[in-house]
VOGU-3710 file (C-alpha; in Angstrom, 3 decimals, decimal comma):
1> mrkrfntaav> 0,000/0,000/0,000  1,407/3,363/-1,044  2,029/5,694/1,854  0,451/9,093/1,420  1,892/12,275/2,880  -0,046/15,351/3,803  1,112/18,034/1,392  0,375/20,895/3,783  2,339/19,203/6,595  5,342/18,539/4,358
11> tglllyvgsl> 5,227/22,107/3,053  5,014/23,456/6,592  8,004/21,371/7,664  10,072/22,578/4,719  9,110/26,197/5,438  10,122/25,725/9,078  13,538/24,281/8,204  14,174/26,967/5,602  13,064/29,731/7,971  15,279/28,403/10,746
21> avllrnknfd> 18,248/28,435/8,368  17,506/32,079/7,535  17,282/33,093/11,197  20,536/31,395/12,160  22,315/34,163/10,241  20,732/36,796/12,517  22,928/37,421/15,578  19,896/38,639/17,560  17,979/35,386/17,093  17,536/33,196/20,183
31> lagalivlvl> 17,887/29,639/18,901  17,424/28,044/22,325  14,140/29,891/22,842  12,865/28,835/19,424  13,721/25,187/20,108  11,890/25,335/23,425  8,812/26,673/21,622  9,102/23,866/19,052  9,399/21,099/21,635  6,702/22,387/23,985
41> fgiifpalaw> 4,125/24,005/21,725  4,871/22,025/18,591  5,194/18,551/20,098  4,574/17,999/23,830  1,494/20,150/24,465  -0,249/19,168/21,187  0,403/15,486/21,986  -1,041/16,039/25,454  -4,102/17,684/23,896  -4,515/14,792/21,459
51> fatvravpls> -4,473/12,168/24,228  -6,836/14,252/26,380  -9,362/14,311/23,525  -9,324/10,596/22,724  -12,903/10,298/24,012  -13,993/13,758/22,878  -16,881/14,004/20,415  -16,509/17,068/18,154  -19,459/19,391/17,898  -21,319/19,292/14,611
61> isvrpsphem> -20,669/22,432/12,583  -21,563/23,175/8,982  -18,723/24,475/6,797  -19,150/24,290/3,030  -16,614/26,661/1,478  -17,019/27,637/-2,164  -14,264/29,197/-4,287  -15,934/32,573/-3,718  -15,953/32,036/0,037  -12,289/31,047/0,083
71> lvlvgciial> -11,445/34,179/-1,902  -13,277/36,275/0,675  -11,422/34,455/3,460  -8,056/35,256/1,890  -9,174/38,874/1,550  -10,034/38,989/5,261  -6,624/37,566/6,180  -4,807/40,125/4,022  -6,940/42,974/5,380  -6,208/41,895/8,952
81> siylvggpqw> -2,468/41,743/8,265  -2,540/45,266/6,841  -4,586/46,520/9,784  -2,088/45,092/12,280  0,701/47,217/10,791  -0,694/50,500/12,058  -4,451/50,260/12,263  -4,777/50,203/16,072  -2,517/53,263/16,352  -4,496/55,060/13,621
91> vdghlpatwi> -7,730/54,481/15,519  -6,173/55,754/18,753  -5,055/58,898/16,923  -8,690/59,755/16,157  -9,926/59,303/19,713  -9,913/61,920/22,507  -6,492/62,155/24,124  -8,030/61,801/27,587  -9,282/58,351/26,634  -5,896/57,159/25,412
101> dsakvkffit> -4,068/58,666/28,385  -6,226/56,700/30,811  -4,910/53,151/31,157  -8,306/51,881/32,283  -10,225/53,487/29,433  -7,636/52,340/26,898  -8,073/48,812/28,247  -11,665/48,802/27,009  -10,771/50,605/23,779  -8,250/47,890/22,954
111> lakklvvfva> -10,872/45,215/23,580  -13,437/47,025/21,436  -11,011/47,329/18,516  -10,172/43,640/18,676  -13,802/42,537/18,889  -14,756/44,652/15,883  -11,831/43,619/13,665  -11,417/39,966/14,639  -15,014/38,989/15,426  -17,814/41,386/14,462
121> ipfgifrfaf> -16,737/42,249/10,912  -15,713/38,695/9,887  -18,856/37,210/11,414  -21,010/39,825/9,691  -19,406/39,056/6,331  -19,804/35,291/6,605  -23,260/35,528/8,204  -24,858/37,720/5,575  -22,816/36,663/2,533  -22,791/32,901/3,129
131> gyrlrdfglq> -25,503/32,238/5,725  -23,389/30,917/8,582  -24,723/31,034/12,135  -22,950/31,250/15,484  -23,264/27,481/15,935  -21,192/27,037/12,765  -18,336/28,785/14,589  -18,475/26,433/17,569  -20,756/28,511/19,812  -23,449/26,009/20,726
141> reglhalwsn> -25,505/24,990/23,723  -24,204/21,474/23,150  -20,688/22,844/23,590  -21,480/23,987/27,118  -22,848/20,546/27,932  -19,715/18,933/26,469  -17,549/20,999/28,820  -18,955/18,946/31,668  -18,476/15,634/29,894  -16,167/14,521/27,076
151> hlpvvlvvsg> -14,519/17,940/26,549  -13,717/18,407/30,224  -10,486/16,314/30,278  -8,704/18,445/27,671  -9,698/21,651/29,455  -8,397/20,404/32,792  -5,253/18,678/31,527  -4,031/21,312/29,066  -4,940/24,324/31,206  -3,144/22,696/34,136
161> allafqyffg> -0,062/22,074/32,004  -0,043/25,637/30,659  -0,479/27,172/34,112  2,273/24,993/35,573  4,642/25,855/32,740  4,001/29,602/33,051  4,270/29,550/36,847  7,567/27,687/37,067  9,287/28,897/33,895  7,516/32,021/32,644
171> gaaapirqgk> 9,423/35,254/33,194  6,246/37,329/33,406  5,024/35,169/36,293  8,087/36,003/38,424  6,216/38,531/40,628  3,703/35,811/41,542  6,441/33,257/42,298  8,259/35,825/44,413  5,174/36,492/46,542  4,725/40,141/45,505
181> fsahallvgl> 0,932/39,794/45,523  -1,166/39,273/48,613  -3,478/36,290/48,953  -6,448/38,647/48,614  -5,070/40,128/45,394  -4,611/36,660/43,927  -8,000/35,362/45,041  -9,815/38,383/43,614  -7,577/39,360/40,728  -6,858/36,013/39,077
191> pvcfawlvve> -10,531/35,081/38,452  -11,331/38,582/37,143  -8,248/38,612/34,918  -9,131/35,149/33,637  -12,692/36,225/32,782  -11,293/39,230/30,911  -8,822/37,093/28,947  -11,539/34,622/27,946  -12,939/37,459/25,830  -9,855/39,588/25,081
201> vglveefffr> -7,651/36,780/23,752  -9,897/33,717/23,846  -12,867/34,926/21,828  -10,873/37,324/19,650  -8,100/35,007/18,440  -9,905/31,681/18,587  -12,907/32,934/16,628  -10,819/34,309/13,780  -7,935/31,865/13,516  -9,593/28,621/14,567
211> alvqsrfaaw> -13,370/28,837/14,054  -13,122/30,900/10,854  -9,765/30,276/9,150  -8,882/26,752/10,270  -12,383/25,369/9,728  -12,474/26,554/6,125  -8,991/25,367/5,265  -9,755/21,955/6,789  -13,021/21,675/4,835  -11,517/22,946/1,581
221> fksevsgvvl> -8,569/20,538/1,694  -10,622/17,773/3,356  -8,001/17,349/6,079  -7,873/18,467/9,691  -4,060/18,248/9,555  -4,015/20,660/6,622  -6,340/22,954/8,542  -4,034/23,050/11,572  -0,869/23,597/9,514  -2,279/26,280/7,221
231> mslvfglaha> -4,006/28,102/10,069  -0,748/28,124/12,044  1,123/29,590/9,080  -1,553/32,273/8,645  -1,460/33,027/12,388  2,296/33,498/12,286  2,626/35,367/9,011  -0,170/37,792/9,928  2,280/39,281/12,443  5,172/39,671/9,980
241> pgfifrqags> 4,139/43,135/8,674  4,249/44,470/12,216  7,842/43,295/12,622  8,807/44,987/9,367  6,962/48,311/9,490  6,571/48,964/13,219  10,086/47,911/14,255  8,532/45,301/16,523  11,452/43,028/15,798  13,507/44,602/18,574
251> veglgtnpsa> 10,980/43,238/21,056  11,031/39,815/19,420  14,818/39,550/19,247  15,264/40,273/15,547  17,002/43,632/15,808  15,443/47,055/15,363  15,086/46,851/11,589  14,525/43,231/10,547  14,385/42,421/6,865  11,154/41,146/5,358
261> ldamaysivv> 12,738/37,700/5,036  13,806/37,614/8,697  10,377/38,815/9,828  8,560/36,119/7,860  11,034/33,467/8,987  10,553/34,390/12,654  6,789/34,378/12,204  6,990/30,792/10,990  9,617/29,461/13,425  8,104/30,929/16,609
271> laisgilfgv> 4,592/32,292/16,166  3,247/29,681/13,752  4,433/26,888/16,053  2,635/28,458/19,008  -0,658/28,190/17,114  -0,501/24,397/16,713  -1,727/23,561/20,235  -5,054/25,367/19,974  -5,398/24,198/16,390  -5,278/20,578/17,561
281> iwartknlva> -7,822/21,238/20,306  -10,185/22,958/17,864  -9,846/20,114/15,354  -10,677/17,559/18,045  -13,591/19,382/19,721  -14,961/22,137/17,423  -15,899/23,780/20,738  -15,094/27,496/20,677  -15,796/27,939/24,389  -13,285/25,194/25,247
291> vmllhaagdl> -10,455/26,778/23,269  -11,389/30,213/24,641  -10,980/28,913/28,199  -7,697/27,198/27,377  -6,254/30,249/25,635  -7,154/32,405/28,633  -5,501/29,892/30,978  -2,309/30,001/28,930  -2,191/33,807/29,043  -3,352/34,261/32,641
301> lpnfamfaki> -0,090/34,360/34,598  1,920/36,295/31,965  -0,738/39,039/31,920  -1,706/39,195/35,580  0,953/41,668/36,779  -0,044/44,237/34,149  -3,739/43,652/34,831  -3,222/44,098/38,574  -1,226/47,302/38,017  -3,868/48,892/35,808
311> wqi> -6,765/48,024/38,097  -4,744/48,496/41,299  -5,569/45,053/42,666
//
């Protein structure tokens, strides 16, 4: 019997190897950090998610992409990438200065921008142009029931693994490890921060990249593996323009003025890999609420210190 290879997976692997070779020439690139991301978020955590969903029954969603729909999807991805270059800053420039100067007000402005760009506009397009409903994006009553049954193991196991990893090894969680927050601050602040992140990162990113992009790629290519790989590449490469035009590379360890090639290579080697975990969970459950909760758990400890500072917890 002839062994068949998934074209998207092979292509993704070749792009990863080629991108890594490009980055090795950049003296600012942290190879050790990239390898840690590969091992944890590209292999160990996805494998853990796969085993935790052995008994999971995916929700039934209807995705029937036509060539026209796929063209619209590509247009949305390109538009989002362009927006990320300077769109948020452009919006801020047209708002009252008192709003932007207030950290608390800006907190809600940032959320509003994300909800409009990542959720409201894409959903509106696919709802009215192609007839999709919320249940077709994994928001179903059955999904809530599944969280207490066959989807519960992956939520508990993966969220526990992510929290443990961030607590013991995450640099942003150092203030918590060092006991700089009181028990009251942790008991009150962590649940509130988690609830905020369920919407701010969970709903925003999981709706667009998993429920919208991954679902259509998987249906179009008739392969969940292809859906995960292509979604991860889109997730990573969508950030590349920001590295190039906003000098964000200095934050990411690429230098202050990374070339377009370095920016795209980094997006594939680091950011694309980080999208695999939630891609696997979405493919195995089709439950948007589950991946929202897991994404929030993964971002909870790294974001808590900033959240506590803004809200004076």
